[in-house]
N, C-alpha and C positions, 0 to 999 in steps of 0.2 A: 704730211709733215712728220719728221722724225725728231726726237729729242734725245739727249744723253742723260741717263739717270744712274743713280747708284746701283750697282749690281752686287758687289761684295765688299765687305770690310773686315779686316783683322785689326781689332781695336787695342791700342796701347800695349804693344809688345816691346821688349827690350832688345836693343841691338847687341848681339853677342860678339861680333867681329866686324872689322873693316879691312878690306884688302885693296889698297890703292893700285897694286900692280896686276890685278886681274882685268880682263877685257871689258868688264862692265856688267851691270844688272844687280838684282837683289836675290840672294839665296835664301829660301824659306823652307823650313821643315816640311816634308811631304805631307804629314798629317794635317798641318795647318792649311796647306794649299787645298787639300781635298775637302776639309771641313768648311772652308770659305767658298767653295764652288768656283775655285780659280784653276788655271792650268799653266804649266810651264810655257814660257814664251809670251804669256799675256802681258799687255801693257798695264802698268799700275802707277798710281800716284803715291808718293811717300811723303808724309807730313811729319816733320820732326817737332814733337811737343816741346822739347827743351829749348830750341832756338828759333822756331817758326819757319825754318827752311822747308821748301816744297820742291820736289823733283819728280820727274817721270823716268821710268826705266821698265825693264821686263823681268819676269820671274824665271829663276833657275831652281830646279828641285834640289832640296837639301835632304840630308839623312833623316829618316823617319824617327820620331820620338826624341830627337835631340834638342828641340826648341831653338834650333839655329835660325838666326836672322843676321845675315851678313850683307853689308853694302859693299859692292865691288866697283873697281875702276873709279872714274871721276866722282861718282856718287859718294864714295868713301870720304870725300872732302867736306860733305854737307852734314855728316853725323860723326858722333864719337861712340865708342863702345860704352854701353850703359845708358845711352839716350833712349827715351821712350818715343815710339813712332806709331803712326796709324798707316796701314796699307789699304789703299782703296782702288777698286776697279769699277769701271762704268760700262754701260751697254747702250746701244742705240736701239730705239724702238718707236713705234708709232704712238701717238698721244693716247689713244684708247687703251693700248696694251700697258703703257706706262702707268695709267691711273690705277690698275689693279695688280701691278707687279710688286712682289715682296722680295726685297734684297736679302741676301744672306749676310748676317752680322755675327761674328764670333768674338768672344771675350776671353782670351787665354789667361791663365794665372800668371803669377810673378816669374815663373820659370819658363814662360812661353809655351806651356802645355795646356791641353784641354782637361778640365776637371772631370 
């Protein structure tokens, strides 16, 4: 049996931009992607702390060190610039592996940068 468990989380970052006319996805500062053990193209769940919205999309690599968090395409309708969000990825693994797995959790500062 396999179950889905938390793999990585970028906790409480601020949306820096919304681009409705882009083809879709979430653009994340490359440093945050690496620190969270995520990769471009990975499916993520985005949880908006301000309004309770939840959505799924995929990661696009943003410029290093900028703190960029941009919701693109239809996802841009679910957030506003300045909203606080949580970005979560999950992994499938067998039950025994899941019992000992340690997810990667990062907590950037108010500028979406790692201290």
